[in-house]
C-alpha positions as a printed NumPy array, in Angstrom:
array([[124.422, -32.732,   6.611],
       [121.032, -33.739,   5.144],
       [119.541, -36.857,   6.549],
       [119.531, -39.22 ,   3.403],
       [116.069, -40.902,   2.153],
       [117.075, -43.334,  -0.336],
       [114.635, -45.997,  -2.299],
       [115.777, -49.107,  -4.2  ],
       [112.98 , -50.861,  -6.799],
       [113.45 , -54.265,  -7.342],
       [111.068, -56.132,  -9.317],
       [113.242, -59.668,  -8.906],
       [111.122, -62.796,  -8.194],
       [113.695, -64.655,  -6.576],
       [116.172, -63.994,  -3.664],
       [119.174, -63.965,  -5.778],
       [122.405, -61.874,  -6.082],
       [120.74 , -58.211,  -6.486],
       [118.323, -58.988,  -3.561],
       [121.334, -60.115,  -1.46 ],
       [122.884, -56.674,  -2.296],
       [119.802, -54.579,  -1.412],
       [120.204, -56.268,   2.16 ],
       [123.624, -55.369,   2.342],
       [123.069, -51.655,   1.045],
       [120.075, -51.032,   3.359],
       [121.91 , -52.321,   6.307],
       [124.518, -50.538,   5.36 ],
       [123.177, -47.001,   4.654],
       [120.727, -47.57 ,   7.205],
       [123.548, -47.354,   9.606],
       [124.969, -44.378,   8.734],
       [121.745, -42.594,   9.017],
       [119.664, -43.275,   5.911],
       [116.245, -43.823,   5.692],
       [116.007, -46.33 ,   3.458],
       [112.655, -47.967,   1.759],
       [112.687, -50.971,  -0.529],
       [110.147, -51.466,  -3.405],
       [109.624, -55.221,  -3.958],
       [107.849, -57.111,  -6.428],
       [107.308, -60.506,  -4.829],
       [106.95 , -62.211,  -1.375],
       [110.304, -64.039,  -2.224],
       [112.245, -60.756,  -1.707],
       [110.081, -58.78 ,   0.854],
       [109.686, -61.677,   3.131],
       [113.614, -62.116,   3.601],
       [114.634, -58.393,   3.402],
       [111.889, -57.362,   6.51 ],
       [113.296, -60.625,   8.707],
       [115.933, -58.603,   8.504],
       [114.683, -55.7  ,   9.573],
       [114.631, -53.494,   6.097],
       [111.896, -51.101,   5.735],
       [109.666, -53.168,   2.652],
       [106.649, -51.79 ,   0.84 ],
       [105.258, -54.451,  -1.549],
       [103.477, -53.592,  -5.101],
       [102.601, -55.323,  -8.08 ],
       [105.447, -54.845, -10.121],
       [104.755, -57.482, -12.944],
       [104.242, -54.55 , -15.208],
       [105.287, -51.211, -16.716],
       [101.813, -49.331, -16.489],
       [100.311, -46.09 , -15.591],
       [ 98.83 , -47.485, -12.578],
       [101.839, -49.586, -10.991],
       [103.915, -46.243, -11.826],
       [101.337, -44.448,  -9.68 ],
       [101.591, -47.015,  -6.907],
       [105.356, -46.503,  -7.215],
       [105.312, -42.431,  -6.834],
       [102.8  , -42.565,  -3.932],
       [105.128, -44.794,  -2.513],
       [108.251, -42.47 ,  -2.921],
       [106.339, -39.482,  -1.604],
       [105.61 , -41.69 ,   1.593],
       [108.911, -42.37 ,   2.193],
       [110.158, -38.413,   1.307],
       [112.483, -40.436,  -0.932],
       [115.27 , -38.184,  -2.613],
       [117.015, -40.483,  -4.723],
       [115.882, -43.738,  -6.548],
       [118.027, -46.81 ,  -7.617],
       [116.829, -48.991, -10.238],
       [117.935, -52.515, -10.793],
       [116.938, -54.02 , -13.734],
       [115.313, -52.745, -17.224],
       [111.998, -52.837, -16.151],
       [112.437, -51.281, -13.321],
       [113.946, -48.577, -14.519],
       [111.016, -47.806, -16.962],
       [108.773, -48.126, -14.499],
       [110.818, -45.78 , -11.967],
       [110.945, -43.13 , -14.969],
       [107.198, -43.183, -14.958],
       [107.105, -43.094, -11.409],
       [109.555, -39.982, -10.423],
       [108.81 , -37.539, -13.787],
       [107.654, -34.223, -12.889],
       [109.125, -34.334,  -9.587],
       [112.56 , -33.813,  -7.609],
       [112.986, -37.568,  -6.977],
       [116.97 , -38.383,  -8.485],
       [116.906, -41.788, -10.32 ],
       [119.666, -43.902, -10.598],
       [120.127, -46.741, -12.828],
       [121.838, -49.697, -11.196],
       [122.533, -51.634, -14.561],
       [121.899, -55.117, -13.763],
       [120.899, -57.157, -16.854],
       [122.19 , -60.433, -18.575],
       [121.221, -59.25 , -22.012],
       [124.039, -59.333, -24.953],
       [122.357, -55.865, -25.456],
       [121.176, -53.093, -23.641],
       [117.307, -52.065, -23.856],
       [117.056, -49.753, -26.147],
       [112.898, -49.169, -25.773],
       [111.338, -45.574, -26.247],
       [110.985, -45.954, -22.477],
       [114.228, -46.191, -21.403],
       [115.843, -43.675, -23.956],
       [113.656, -41.462, -22.654],
       [114.468, -41.809, -18.859],
       [118.219, -41.02 , -20.17 ],
       [117.199, -38.111, -22.078],
       [115.072, -36.464, -19.301],
       [115.748, -38.439, -15.76 ],
       [118.546, -40.677, -15.267],
       [120.874, -38.837, -13.134],
       [123.899, -41.603, -13.132],
       [124.443, -45.158, -14.136],
       [126.234, -47.693, -11.914],
       [127.944, -50.206, -13.147],
       [128.951, -53.48 , -11.255],
       [132.198, -53.997, -12.909],
       [134.273, -51.96 , -15.766],
       [133.834, -54.369, -18.31 ],
       [130.452, -53.923, -18.352],
       [130.534, -50.053, -18.226],
       [133.022, -50.366, -21.419],
       [131.006, -53.212, -23.023],
       [127.023, -51.033, -22.504],
       [128.66 , -47.448, -23.317],
       [130.209, -48.93 , -26.613],
       [126.815, -50.917, -27.715],
       [124.335, -47.938, -26.312],
       [126.3  , -44.77 , -26.607],
       [123.033, -42.254, -26.11 ],
       [123.359, -43.43 , -22.023],
       [126.698, -41.366, -21.939],
       [123.857, -38.33 , -21.54 ],
       [124.266, -39.594, -17.924],
       [127.484, -39.573, -16.1  ],
       [128.292, -43.593, -14.773],
       [130.622, -44.78 , -11.939],
       [131.645, -48.297, -11.251],
       [130.726, -50.138,  -7.834],
       [131.418, -53.433,  -7.61 ],
       [129.826, -55.475,  -5.277],
       [131.118, -56.164,  -1.971],
       [131.105, -59.409,   0.601],
       [131.195, -59.642,   4.017],
       [134.376, -61.469,   5.11 ],
       [133.015, -61.716,   8.176],
       [130.175, -63.972,   7.651],
       [131.994, -65.488,   4.427],
       [135.27 , -66.903,   5.982],
       [137.103, -70.416,   6.214],
       [134.935, -71.916,   8.606],
       [135.769, -76.027,   8.702],
       [132.516, -76.75 ,  11.484],
       [130.211, -75.253,   9.055],
       [131.599, -77.344,   6.507],
       [131.538, -80.634,   8.736],
       [127.704, -79.48 ,   9.424],
       [127.057, -78.81 ,   5.801],
       [127.807, -82.386,   5.149],
       [126.142, -84.139,   7.87 ],
       [122.775, -81.923,   7.037],
       [122.839, -83.469,   3.717],
       [124.291, -86.946,   4.339],
       [127.294, -86.036,   2.582],
       [130.435, -88.356,   2.785],
       [134.247, -87.179,   3.032],
       [134.325, -87.807,  -0.94 ],
       [135.215, -84.251,  -2.545],
       [132.483, -82.582,  -4.53 ],
       [131.618, -79.822,  -6.939],
       [129.745, -76.962,  -6.382],
       [127.215, -74.716,  -8.599],
       [125.282, -72.135,  -6.814],
       [122.282, -70.14 ,  -8.836],
       [119.142, -70.586, -10.324],
       [119.067, -73.026, -12.903],
       [118.243, -70.539, -15.796],
       [119.546, -71.346, -19.146],
       [122.264, -67.927, -18.703],
       [123.791, -70.122, -16.17 ],
       [124.529, -72.363, -18.284],
       [124.245, -75.981, -15.888],
       [124.249, -78.091, -19.467],
       [128.097, -76.776, -19.629],
       [128.906, -77.283, -16.291],
       [127.644, -81.043, -17.082],
       [129.324, -81.518, -19.913],
       [132.973, -80.646, -18.699],
       [132.331, -82.701, -15.509],
       [131.722, -85.594, -17.691],
       [135.137, -84.864, -19.687],
       [137.165, -84.984, -15.706],
       [138.424, -88.515, -14.587],
       [137.098, -89.946, -11.785],
       [134.47 , -87.202, -11.488],
       [133.292, -86.44 ,  -8.183],
       [129.64 , -85.134,  -7.54 ],
       [128.198, -81.946,  -9.122],
       [125.815, -80.559,  -6.45 ],
       [123.803, -77.899,  -7.644],
       [122.744, -75.234,  -4.982],
       [119.491, -73.623,  -6.315],
       [115.965, -73.489,  -7.895],
       [114.971, -72.686, -11.743],
       [112.925, -74.43 , -14.681],
       [115.654, -76.087, -16.   ],
       [115.911, -78.794, -12.873],
       [114.266, -81.834, -14.769],
       [116.056, -81.306, -18.013],
       [119.539, -80.79 , -16.249],
       [118.723, -84.216, -14.658],
       [117.854, -86.098, -18.006],
       [121.259, -84.306, -19.297],
       [123.155, -85.499, -16.531],
       [121.901, -88.727, -16.887],
       [122.442, -89.061, -20.44 ],
       [125.937, -88.106, -20.195],
       [126.371, -90.655, -17.181],
       [127.459, -87.32 , -14.611],
       [126.597, -87.723, -10.937],
       [124.524, -85.221,  -9.721],
       [122.469, -83.429,  -7.125],
       [120.218, -80.799,  -6.585],
       [119.396, -79.367,  -2.976],
       [117.225, -76.51 ,  -3.858],
       [117.496, -73.387,  -2.116],
       [118.311, -72.463,   1.736],
       [118.644, -70.204,   4.15 ],
       [122.077, -67.952,   3.24 ],
       [123.514, -68.951,   6.491],
       [123.927, -72.454,   5.58 ],
       [125.982, -70.909,   2.199],
       [129.201, -70.87 ,   4.484],
       [129.027, -74.227,   5.056],
       [128.48 , -75.366,   1.482],
       [131.34 , -73.386,   0.475],
       [133.615, -74.213,   2.766],
       [132.779, -77.625,   2.497],
       [133.198, -77.791,  -1.556],
       [136.649, -78.777,  -3.437],
       [135.539, -76.334,  -5.707],
       [133.506, -73.709,  -6.455],
       [132.471, -74.013, -10.3  ],
       [130.509, -71.211, -12.487],
       [129.797, -71.344, -16.193],
       [127.735, -68.266, -16.521],
       [129.701, -66.047, -19.538],
       [127.552, -62.948, -19.283],
       [127.493, -62.686, -15.278],
       [126.547, -58.944, -14.358],
       [128.937, -59.641, -11.599],
       [128.979, -63.056,  -9.881],
       [128.301, -62.333,  -6.139],
       [128.43 , -65.905,  -5.647],
       [131.758, -66.866,  -6.85 ],
       [133.112, -63.793,  -4.46 ],
       [131.354, -65.487,  -1.463],
       [133.31 , -68.576,  -2.244],
       [136.418, -66.782,  -2.646],
       [135.96 , -64.847,   0.774],
       [135.48 , -68.412,   2.043],
       [139.227, -69.379,   0.88 ],
       [137.737, -71.52 ,  -1.545],
       [139.103, -72.251,  -5.218],
       [137.018, -70.894,  -8.477],
       [137.051, -72.494, -11.662],
       [135.183, -70.038, -14.036],
       [134.744, -69.134, -17.526],
       [136.208, -65.976, -19.095],
       [133.499, -63.705, -19.489],
       [131.481, -60.803, -17.957],
       [132.062, -60.031, -14.15 ],
       [134.313, -63.138, -13.347],
       [137.09 , -61.262, -15.394],
       [137.543, -58.606, -12.575],
       [135.954, -61.044,  -9.818],
       [138.072, -63.561, -10.391],
       [140.941, -61.902, -12.233],
       [142.509, -63.163, -15.157],
       [145.954, -63.851, -14.069],
       [144.99 , -67.414, -12.727],
       [146.127, -66.338,  -9.023],
       [142.905, -66.29 ,  -7.591],
       [141.264, -68.854,  -9.496],
       [140.992, -70.486, -12.938],
       [138.928, -69.183, -15.819],
       [138.283, -71.533, -19.09 ],
       [137.337, -71.415, -22.545],
       [133.469, -70.703, -22.482],
       [132.561, -72.234, -25.276],
       [135.   , -75.467, -24.63 ],
       [133.906, -77.727, -22.122],
       [136.965, -79.883, -22.238],
       [138.754, -76.786, -21.088],
       [136.904, -76.428, -18.257],
       [137.217, -79.956, -17.507],
       [141.168, -79.492, -17.702],
       [141.132, -76.732, -14.864],
       [139.29 , -78.701, -12.552],
       [141.5  , -81.561, -12.849],
       [144.15 , -79.31 , -11.777],
       [142.691, -78.449,  -8.775],
       [141.566, -81.777,  -7.627],
       [144.736, -83.193,  -8.325],
       [146.766, -80.516,  -6.46 ],
       [146.26 , -79.795,  -3.092],
       [149.231, -77.455,  -3.337],
       [147.649, -75.764,  -6.14 ],
       [144.075, -75.769,  -4.335],
       [145.483, -73.891,  -1.151],
       [147.212, -71.341,  -3.075],
       [144.289, -70.367,  -4.918],
       [142.318, -70.491,  -1.741],
       [144.236, -68.232,   0.496],
       [144.868, -65.412,  -2.473],
       [141.148, -65.829,  -3.278],
       [139.959, -64.828,   0.202],
       [142.86 , -62.199,  -0.234],
       [141.543, -60.651,  -3.233],
       [138.146, -60.523,  -1.774],
       [138.928, -58.741,   1.13 ],
       [141.081, -55.951,  -0.076],
       [139.274, -55.411,  -3.417],
       [135.622, -56.081,  -2.645],
       [135.108, -54.58 ,   1.089],
       [131.303, -54.561,   1.717],
       [131.997, -50.674,   3.09 ],
       [133.798, -49.684,   0.23 ],
       [130.184, -50.89 ,  -1.67 ],
       [128.661, -48.642,   0.761],
       [130.806, -45.957,   0.734],
       [130.251, -45.605,  -3.381],
       [126.314, -45.892,  -3.084],
       [126.302, -43.415,  -0.427],
       [128.466, -40.621,  -2.795],
       [126.211, -41.629,  -5.55 ],
       [123.007, -40.645,  -3.487],
       [124.282, -37.686,  -2.351],
       [125.455, -36.638,  -5.866],
       [129.012, -36.264,  -4.796]])
C-alpha cells in the first residue's frame, strides 16, 4: 500500500480543540506510517505541536490571498502531499486556491460555530470543482449544515467524531489534589468551565445560572479571551463568586477535571465539545445545554450528563443543584460518562476514520 502523505491546514490563533485534534491525528496517522505535515498560522498552534514532535510549517495565513495560497502550494509540493484537510471556512478558501490545478485532494473538515454555513463565491467554487469530501464531527451538524447549504452535497460526506485519550484523561485523585494545591483551592466544591472567554462560549449565561444555585460554589474559568473583564464585572454585579486561572499546560487539565464537582458548559453552537468529552473520560459529571455537539457527546437520555434549556439559566441552575446535592447521582453520571467516552469516542476510532478519508476509502 502506498505511503500516505497528508497535510492539515490550520489558521487557528490559539491552542484549542481543533489544534488538540490535529495533534491526535498527526501522531496517530504518523504511528501508522503516514508522512504528516501541519501548516499552521500562529505560534500558539505551531510551538506546542512541534514540542510533541509534529512536523509543522508556519506561514502567514491571516488572509485569503494569492500570496498566501502560493506559499501553501509550495509547502504541499515540498511535503509531496496527496491530500489536504482544511479546518475552518477561511482554511477551505485558501486550500482551494492552493490546490486548484494540482492532484492534491481537498477534504473539508467542517468546523464552524457560525449559525449558517459560508456561501461565498470561493467556497461554492471549491465545492463545485475541488472538494473531494466533507468530514463532519457530529450527525446533528451534518444534517443541519447540508439542509442549510444543499449545494455542499456535491461532495460526499462522512461523520467522524472526535476521540479522547482515555489513558491521559482518567479518574485521578492524586492529580485532583495536586491541582487544588497548585491553585490554592480548599476542599470546597467548585464548578469548572473550560474554553475560550469568547461570546459563543456564553460565560454570562453560566454566571446567571450559578446565581440561581442555592449556596452556589465557586465558578472557575479555565481559558483566556477578550471577555475576561466583562465576565468579571458581570459576576460582581450578580454577586457570583468566580475565578479566572487562564490557560495552563494540557497535562494539568486531568487534575482540573478531577478536582471539580462537575464541568459546566453553555455553548449552544459547539461543533463538538472536546473539553466535555475529556471531563467525561475523567469520570466527571457534566451539566451543559441542549444544542450543538453536546446532544451527541453527552446524549439526551440524562445517563451521562444533564442538558438544560439553552435559553433558561434557571433550568441550568436546577440541573447544577441536582448534581451538587445528590452524591449518588453525581457518581452515577460520572461512571456512565466515562463508559460512554470509552465506548463511543475512542481515539483509535477517530484515527481510523481519517485514515480511510485520506485514502478515499
